[in-house]
C-alpha positions in Angstrom: 14.3 11.3 5.5 14.6 8.7 2.9 14.9 10.0 -1.2 11.8 9.2 -3.5 13.0 5.8 -4.5 13.7 5.9 -8.7 12.0 2.9 -10.1 8.6 2.1 -8.8 8.1 -1.6 -7.8 4.5 -1.3 -6.5 2.0 1.1 -8.4 -0.6 3.2 -6.7 -3.4 4.0 -8.8 -5.0 7.4 -9.5 -7.8 6.7 -7.6 -5.7 5.8 -5.1 -3.7 8.4 -4.5 -6.6 10.8 -4.4 -8.1 9.0 -1.6 -4.5 8.8 0.2 -4.5 13.2 0.0 -8.3 13.2 1.1 -7.4 10.9 4.1 -4.2 13.3 5.0 -6.2 16.1 4.5 -9.2 14.9 6.3 -6.7 14.1 9.2 -4.9 17.7 8.7 -1.5 16.2 8.1 -1.3 16.6 4.2 2.4 15.0 4.6 0.9 11.3 5.7 1.8 8.9 3.5 0.2 5.4 2.7 1.9 2.9 4.6 1.9 -1.0 3.3 3.1 -3.3 5.0 3.3 -7.7 5.1 2.7 -9.2 8.0 2.7 -13.0 8.7 -1.0 -14.4 9.6 -4.3 -14.4 8.2 -6.2 -16.6 6.6 -3.8 -17.3 3.6 -0.6 -17.0 5.5 0.3 -13.7 4.8 -1.9 -10.4 5.5 -1.7 -6.9 4.3 -1.8 -3.6 6.4 -2.4 0.0 5.4 -1.8 2.9 8.0 -1.4 6.5 7.3 2.3 7.1 8.1 4.9 10.8 8.8 7.6 8.8 9.3 10.4 6.8 7.2 12.8 4.2 8.6 16.4 3.5 7.0 14.6 0.2 5.5 12.0 1.8 4.1 11.7 2.6 0.2 9.2 6.0 -0.7 7.3 6.3 -4.0 5.3 9.0 -5.1 2.6 8.8 -7.5 0.0 11.4 -8.4 0.7 13.3 -5.4 0.8 11.0 -2.7 3.7 9.0 -1.4 3.6 5.3 -0.8 6.1 3.9 1.8 6.8 -0.3 2.0 9.8 -1.5 3.9 12.0 -3.6 2.6 10.9 -7.3 3.9 7.5 -6.4 2.9 8.8 -5.3 -0.7 10.2 -8.6 -1.3 6.2 -10.3 -1.3 4.8 -7.0 -3.3 7.3 -6.6 -6.2 4.4 -5.7 -9.1 1.6 -5.4 -7.0 -1.1 -2.4 -7.6 -2.6 -0.8 -5.0 -6.2 0.9 -6.5 -9.1 2.4 -4.4 -12.5 1.0 -5.1 -15.5 3.0 -4.2 -18.8 0.5 -5.3 -21.9 -0.8 -4.2 -19.9 -3.6 -2.0 -17.3 -1.5 -0.3 -15.1 1.6 -0.3 -11.5 0.0 0.0 -7.9 0.0 -1.3 -7.5 -3.4 -3.3 -4.5 -5.0 -3.9 -3.7 -6.7 -7.6 -0.6 -8.6 -6.1 1.2 -10.9 -8.8 2.8 -12.8 -6.4 0.1 -14.2 -4.6 -0.7 -17.9 -5.4 -4.2 -17.6 -3.4 -6.0 -15.0 -1.9 -8.6 -15.1 0.9 -12.2 -14.1 0.3 -11.9 -10.7 1.7 -8.8 -10.0 0.1 -6.5 -8.9 2.9 -4.6 -11.9 3.3 -3.0 -14.4 0.5 -0.1 -16.8 0.3 3.2 -16.5 -2.0 
């Protein structure tokens, strides 16, 4: 498995880290990590994808925040530098929220962007 990357190019808030830990525990697999990937598509050009993952590939960077691990592949990382991932549970919804300084526009649902 890859070593935890030194200088984080993305950030996971404490609330997001706590949610990752809770989701992994609910799956009965406390070693699961949050994978964030960017793919082509969505209403604004690129789309964010979240999943729980137990595997790391050679082109992944692994960052640790508050006891939770975040995995991002090299290609996605180019579009995510400086991004903060938060977890918000409010009257509207409970979800991971992305603040990406590289996004020149985003869609209304917040899951796709253009750079």
